[in-house]
C-alpha positions in Angstrom: -19.6 49.5 -90.5 -19.1 51.7 -87.3 -17.8 55.5 -87.3 -14.4 55.3 -85.4 -12.7 58.1 -83.6 -9.1 57.9 -82.8 -8.0 60.7 -80.8 -4.7 61.1 -78.2 -5.7 61.2 -74.9 -9.2 60.0 -75.2 -10.7 56.3 -75.9 -11.1 54.7 -79.1 -15.0 55.4 -79.8 -17.8 54.6 -82.1 -20.5 57.6 -83.0 -24.1 55.8 -83.9 -26.7 57.7 -85.9 -30.1 56.7 -86.4 -30.9 54.6 -83.8 -33.8 55.6 -81.5 -34.8 52.6 -79.2 -32.6 50.6 -77.0 -34.5 47.4 -78.6 -33.1 49.4 -81.9 -29.7 49.6 -80.2 -29.6 45.6 -79.3 -29.7 45.2 -83.1 -27.1 47.6 -83.9 -25.0 46.1 -81.6 -25.9 42.5 -82.6 -24.9 43.3 -86.3 -21.7 45.8 -85.6 -20.2 43.2 -82.9 -17.5 41.8 -84.7 -16.1 45.2 -85.7 -16.7 46.0 -81.9 -14.7 42.9 -80.6 -12.0 44.0 -83.2 -11.4 47.1 -81.7 -11.6 46.0 -78.3 -8.5 43.9 -78.6 -7.1 46.6 -80.6 -7.9 49.0 -77.9 -8.6 48.0 -74.7 -12.0 49.8 -74.4 -14.4 51.1 -77.3 -16.7 54.1 -76.2 -20.4 53.9 -77.9 -21.9 57.1 -78.2 -25.1 58.0 -79.8 -27.3 55.3 -78.6 -30.7 55.7 -76.7 -29.7 54.1 -73.3 -31.8 56.0 -70.9 -32.5 53.3 -67.9 -31.3 50.3 -65.8 -33.3 47.9 -68.4 -31.8 49.3 -71.3 -28.6 49.0 -70.1 -29.9 45.2 -69.8 -31.3 44.9 -73.0 -27.9 45.8 -74.7 -25.4 43.9 -71.9 -27.3 40.5 -72.6 -26.0 41.9 -76.4 -22.8 42.9 -75.3 -21.7 40.4 -72.2 -24.5 37.1 -72.5 -22.9 35.6 -69.3 -22.2 37.1 -66.3 -19.7 37.2 -64.0 -21.0 36.9 -60.3 -19.8 39.5 -57.3 -18.0 38.1 -55.5 -15.8 39.0 -52.1 -17.3 43.0 -52.5 -15.1 46.0 -51.8 -16.8 48.6 -52.7 -20.1 50.1 -52.1 -23.0 49.3 -54.6 -26.8 50.0 -55.5 -28.0 47.0 -57.0 -30.1 48.3 -59.8 -31.1 44.4 -60.5 -31.0 41.9 -63.5 -26.9 42.1 -62.8 -26.6 46.1 -62.9 -25.2 47.8 -60.5 -24.2 51.4 -59.9 -20.3 51.6 -60.3 -19.8 53.1 -57.0 -21.1 54.4 -54.2 -18.2 55.9 -52.7 -18.7 59.6 -52.6 -18.2 62.6 -55.0 -14.6 63.9 -54.0 -13.4 60.7 -53.8 -10.9 59.8 -56.7 -10.6 56.0 -57.6 -7.2 54.5 -59.1 -6.6 52.7 -61.4 -7.2 48.8 -60.9 -9.2 45.5 -62.5 -12.0 44.7 -61.6 -11.9 41.5 -59.1 -8.4 40.7 -60.0 -8.2 39.1 -56.4 -10.4 36.7 -57.0 -10.0 33.6 -59.0 -13.1 33.6 -61.4 -13.4 37.7 -62.7 -14.9 39.5 -65.4 -13.7 39.4 -68.7 -15.5 42.9 -70.0 -17.2 45.6 -68.1 -20.1 47.8 -69.5 -20.6 51.2 -68.3 -23.0 53.0 -69.4 -24.3 56.6 -68.1 -27.3 57.5 -67.3 -26.6 60.8 -66.1 -23.6 62.2 -67.1 -23.1 64.9 -64.0 -22.0 68.7 -64.9 -18.3 68.5 -63.8 -15.8 65.6 -63.4 -16.9 61.7 -63.2 -15.1 60.7 -66.1 -14.4 56.8 -66.1 -10.4 56.6 -67.4 -9.1 53.8 -68.6 -5.5 52.9 -68.7 -3.9 50.3 -71.2 -2.3 47.7 -68.6 0.1 46.1 -71.5 1.5 49.7 -71.7 1.9 50.1 -67.8 3.6 46.5 -67.6 6.0 47.8 -70.2 6.6 51.2 -68.6 7.2 49.8 -65.2 10.7 49.8 -63.7 12.0 46.5 -64.9 13.3 45.2 -61.7 9.5 45.9 -59.7 8.0 43.8 -62.4 10.7 41.2 -62.1 10.2 41.1 -58.1 5.9 41.2 -58.9 6.1 37.9 -61.6 8.6 36.0 -59.5 6.4 36.6 -56.0 2.8 37.8 -56.9 1.0 40.3 -55.1 -0.2 39.9 -51.5 -3.9 41.8 -50.5 -4.8 41.9 -46.4 -8.1 43.0 -45.8 -9.9 44.0 -42.6 -13.9 43.5 -42.3 -14.6 46.2 -39.1 -18.0 48.0 -41.0 -16.5 50.7 -39.3 -14.6 52.0 -42.9 -14.8 49.5 -45.2 -17.4 46.2 -45.7 -18.1 44.1 -43.2 -17.3 40.6 -43.4 -21.5 40.2 -44.2 -21.8 42.2 -46.8 -18.4 41.3 -48.2 -19.4 37.6 -48.7 -23.1 37.7 -48.9 -24.1 35.3 -45.8 -24.8 36.0 -42.4 -22.6 32.6 -41.8 -19.2 32.6 -40.7 -18.8 29.0 -41.9 -20.2 29.6 -45.0 -17.3 32.2 -45.0 -15.0 29.8 -43.9 -16.1 27.3 -46.7 -15.8 30.3 -49.5 -12.3 31.1 -48.2 -11.1 27.3 -48.4 -12.1 27.3 -51.9 -10.7 30.0 -53.1 -7.4 30.0 -51.5 -8.0 32.8 -49.1 -6.4 32.6 -45.5 -9.3 33.5 -42.3 -8.6 34.7 -39.5 -11.3 35.6 -36.9 -11.5 37.9 -34.2 -12.7 37.8 -30.8 -14.8 40.5 -31.2 -16.6 38.3 -34.4 -14.6 40.7 -37.2 -13.0 39.1 -40.0 -8.7 39.5 -41.1 -7.9 37.7 -45.0 -4.7 37.2 -46.4 -4.6 35.9 -50.2 -1.6 36.1 -52.9 -2.5 36.1 -56.5 -0.5 36.9 -59.8 0.7 40.2 -60.4 0.3 39.3 -64.2 -2.0 37.6 -66.4 -1.7 36.7 -69.9 -5.1 37.4 -72.5 -6.5 34.0 -73.3 -7.5 35.5 -76.4 -4.3 37.8 -77.4 -1.8 36.2 -75.8 -0.8 39.3 -74.5 0.8 39.9 -71.1 -0.9 42.3 -68.5 0.1 44.0 -65.6 -3.6 43.1 -63.6 -4.1 43.3 -59.9 -5.1 46.2 -57.5 -1.2 46.4 -56.1 -1.3 50.3 -55.9 -5.1 50.8 -55.4 -4.9 49.5 -51.8 -1.5 50.0 -50.7 -1.3 52.3 -48.2 0.7 54.9 -49.5 -2.1 55.2 -52.2 -3.8 57.1 -49.2 -3.9 60.9 -48.9 -0.9 61.1 -45.9 -3.3 62.8 -43.2 -6.0 59.6 -43.9 -3.1 57.0 -44.1 -1.5 58.7 -40.3 -5.3 58.7 -39.1 -6.1 55.0 -40.1 -2.9 54.1 -38.7 -3.0 55.8 -35.2 -6.9 54.6 -35.2 -6.3 50.6 -36.0 -2.6 50.1 -35.9 -0.5 49.5 -39.1 -1.6 45.9 -39.2 -5.7 47.0 -38.9 -5.9 49.2 -42.1 -9.1 48.0 -44.1 -7.0 47.3 -47.2 -3.3 47.0 -47.9 -0.8 45.1 -50.4 2.7 44.1 -50.6 4.7 41.7 -52.8 3.8 37.9 -52.1 7.0 37.0 -50.5 5.5 39.4 -47.5 8.0 42.3 -48.9 6.0 45.8 -48.2 6.4 48.2 -51.2 8.1 51.4 -50.4 6.4 54.9 -50.8 8.6 55.2 -53.8 7.8 52.5 -55.9 3.6 53.0 -55.6 4.0 56.7 -56.3 5.7 55.2 -59.2 3.5 52.8 -60.4 0.7 55.3 -59.9 2.4 57.6 -61.6 3.1 55.0 -64.9 -0.6 54.1 -64.8 -1.8 58.1 -64.9 0.6 58.7 -68.4 -1.1 55.4 -70.2 -4.3 57.1 -68.7 -6.8 58.1 -71.6 -10.9 59.9 -70.5 -13.7 60.9 -72.1 -16.4 63.5 -70.0 -19.4 61.0 -69.7 -22.7 62.1 -71.8 -26.1 60.8 -71.3 -26.4 57.4 -73.2 -23.0 56.7 -73.5 -21.9 52.8 -73.1 -18.5 52.0 -72.9 -17.0 48.2 -73.3 -14.2 47.4 -71.5 -11.4 44.4 -71.5 -10.7 44.1 -67.7 -8.1 42.1 -68.7 -5.8 44.8 -70.9 -7.1 47.7 -69.5 -7.2 49.4 -66.0 -10.6 51.5 -65.1 -11.0 54.6 -62.0 -13.5 57.4 -61.7 -12.7 61.0 -61.7 -14.3 63.0 -58.9 -16.9 64.7 -59.5 -19.5 68.0 -58.8 -23.6 67.2 -59.3 -25.2 64.4 -60.0 -23.7 61.1 -62.0 -25.3 57.8 -62.7 -22.9 55.0 -64.4 -23.7 51.8 -64.2 -22.3 48.9 -64.9 -22.4 45.3 -65.5 -19.7 42.4 -65.5 -19.5 39.4 -67.6 -17.7 36.7 -69.5 -16.2 35.1 -66.7 -12.2 34.4 -66.6 -10.8 32.1 -64.5 -7.3 33.1 -63.6 -5.9 29.5 -64.3 -6.7 29.8 -67.6 -4.1 33.1 -68.0 -1.2 31.5 -67.4 -0.2 33.2 -63.9 3.3 33.1 -63.3 2.5 32.3 -59.6 0.0 30.0 -58.0 -2.6 31.6 -56.1 -2.3 30.7 -52.5 -3.6 31.9 -49.1 -0.9 33.1 -46.9 1.9 35.3 -47.1 5.1 35.7 -45.4 5.6 38.8 -42.4 6.9 41.9 -44.0 10.3 42.2 -44.3 10.4 46.0 -45.2 9.9 48.7 -42.7 7.3 50.9 -43.4 
């Protein structure tokens, strides 16, 4: 039986002893899979400590036990290194940059149900992958904001310039604009091409989903993550000065076109933080995350850090009882900035 460690402020953990190879780790995970899955349903994330996971090949070996079905990485939004065999770096963003809480690919019609993070190099300072229970986030958010978000969904606008965000070729994995148009049409995304060859997209997605396995509703989106008010004030001002209020690389609002206020976004981020738990990475750690019920982020760090991630157990948004049907366009904003 796994040895569970449960402490306030830290994710649920299982300490493993006596396992000396990645192949033996895979065998142990296979034997313990039922208990791990039960813990994951309860806690939303499980950190496994003491396994000899040292390479991306090791990650792929244990991934095949924990997440046998992979999820394609589509509509890319962050720079990652591809280590092969469905294993990537968690992100290649600068170490000084904090990454706010979000559910992976909450804007795609099919998204990973499970994430597997693996620590191959632990940073000497910072760099945790914090997680937050999105069931708790939903309970603690202001009821008026939740009601509006449930009724209208959330909107995402992206500008693919290539200067401060991924260009459309990288994001969609193609050199062909017509292939992008076809993907967007199939996936309910409004695509607008500019005369300079850059792309702008808009899409509406539900703000909450019901977990297909547990029947529990979760706050599931990038609403705060990509909102302009989550940017540092000087960065927001510089981006608006350079690209204009409609040219930000990412921005979000409610699905009816209403913009969020600065105070609303601050409240969202505060509720995430109150629900957040974190654990300092140790080499060989694995963390399995239920992507519907649990958001994740990244703390800033110093020194070398190598966290790999694998994604799988694909889930169709349509199978999660969305209160709002995904759509391609949003009305113009009705709230001043």
